[in-house]
C-alpha positions in Angstrom: 35.1 16.8 33.5 32.5 20.0 33.9 33.9 20.4 29.9 32.3 17.4 29.7 28.9 17.6 31.8 28.5 21.1 29.4 28.5 19.8 26.5 26.8 16.4 27.0 23.9 18.9 28.5 24.1 20.3 24.6 23.7 17.5 22.7 21.2 16.5 24.9 19.3 19.4 24.5 19.9 19.8 20.7 18.5 16.5 20.5 15.5 16.7 22.3 14.6 20.2 20.1 15.0 18.0 17.1 12.8 15.1 18.4 9.7 16.7 16.8 11.2 16.7 14.1 11.9 12.8 13.6 8.0 11.9 14.3 6.9 15.0 11.8 4.3 12.7 9.5 5.7 12.4 6.6 4.3 11.9 3.2 5.5 10.8 -0.5 4.4 9.8 -4.1 5.1 7.7 -6.0 7.5 8.9 -9.4 3.8 7.9 -11.0 1.8 9.6 -9.0 4.3 12.7 -9.7 4.5 13.1 -13.3 -0.1 12.9 -13.8 0.6 15.9 -11.8 3.8 17.4 -13.1 1.5 16.4 -16.9 -2.0 18.6 -15.5 -0.6 21.1 -14.1 1.6 22.5 -16.7 0.7 25.6 -17.9 2.6 24.8 -21.3 0.4 21.5 -22.1 -2.6 23.4 -20.7 -2.0 25.8 -23.6 -1.5 23.1 -25.7 -4.5 21.4 -25.4 -7.0 24.2 -25.9 -5.4 25.1 -28.7 -6.3 21.8 -30.3 
């Protein structure tokens, strides 16, 4: 029984340590916003725009 309690305590500590990660805010872009940002910051496209 002592081994089970140690295992349960270890699992509880890991779960407690990881719980702030589950509550962290998450942000995501739409595919359209990601493509716009990539298009605007692409160095090759910027060089081509500058040469026109």
